[in-house]
C-alpha positions as CSV (number, residue, x, y, z in Angstrom):
1,X,-0.8,13.0,-14.9
2,X,-1.6,13.9,-11.4
3,X,1.4,14.2,-9.2
4,X,0.0,11.7,-6.6
5,X,-0.3,9.0,-9.3
6,X,3.5,9.4,-10.1
7,X,4.5,9.1,-6.5
8,X,2.1,6.2,-6.0
9,X,3.4,4.2,-8.9
10,X,7.1,4.8,-7.9
11,X,6.4,3.5,-4.3
12,X,4.4,0.4,-5.7
13,X,7.3,-0.3,-8.1
14,X,9.8,-0.1,-5.2
15,X,7.8,-2.4,-2.9
16,X,7.2,-5.0,-5.6
17,X,10.8,-5.3,-6.2
18,X,11.4,-6.5,-2.6
19,X,9.3,-9.7,-2.8
20,X,10.6,-10.3,-6.3
21,X,14.3,-10.3,-5.0
22,X,13.2,-12.7,-2.3
23,X,11.2,-15.0,-4.5
24,X,14.0,-15.6,-7.2
25,X,16.5,-17.2,-4.9
26,X,13.8,-19.1,-3.1
27,X,12.6,-20.5,-6.4
28,X,16.1,-21.6,-7.3
29,X,16.4,-23.4,-3.9
30,X,13.1,-25.1,-4.0
31,X,13.6,-26.3,-7.6
32,X,11.6,-29.4,-8.6
33,X,9.4,-29.4,-5.5
34,X,5.6,-28.7,-5.3
35,X,6.4,-25.4,-3.4
36,X,8.2,-24.3,-6.5
37,X,4.9,-24.1,-8.5
38,X,3.2,-21.9,-5.9
39,X,6.4,-19.6,-5.8
40,X,6.4,-19.3,-9.6
41,X,2.8,-18.1,-9.7
42,X,3.7,-15.3,-7.2
43,X,6.9,-14.5,-9.0
44,X,4.9,-14.2,-12.4
45,X,2.5,-11.7,-10.9
46,X,5.2,-9.6,-9.3
47,X,7.2,-9.7,-12.5
48,X,4.3,-8.6,-14.5
49,X,3.4,-5.8,-12.1
50,X,7.0,-4.7,-12.1
51,X,7.0,-4.6,-15.8
52,X,3.9,-2.5,-16.1
53,X,5.0,0.0,-13.5
54,X,8.5,0.1,-14.9
55,X,7.1,0.9,-18.4
56,X,5.1,3.7,-16.9
57,X,8.2,5.1,-15.1
58,X,10.1,4.7,-18.4
59,X,7.5,6.6,-20.5
60,X,6.8,9.3,-17.8
61,X,9.6,11.8,-18.9
62,X,8.5,11.7,-22.5
63,X,4.9,12.0,-21.6
64,X,5.5,15.1,-19.4
65,X,7.7,16.6,-22.3
66,X,4.8,16.0,-24.8
67,X,2.3,17.5,-22.4
68,X,4.3,20.7,-21.9
69,X,4.7,21.1,-25.6
70,X,1.1,20.6,-26.2
71,X,0.2,23.1,-23.4
72,X,2.6,25.8,-24.7
73,X,0.9,26.0,-28.2
């Protein structure tokens, strides 16, 4: 994987966490209001993006080890 991609994914993951942390309490406060539905949509998008980038960051060490072993042979 290119190094800039690793750094970029880490930065995106960090910046996605901030609005997610803000939206969760906001969703609890606005429970059962029309604004809650809009907040839920944004929260779902952020949570999905966090899951994808988090999965990439979780698999990255194993991917690097696998590539090193493959290149050494």
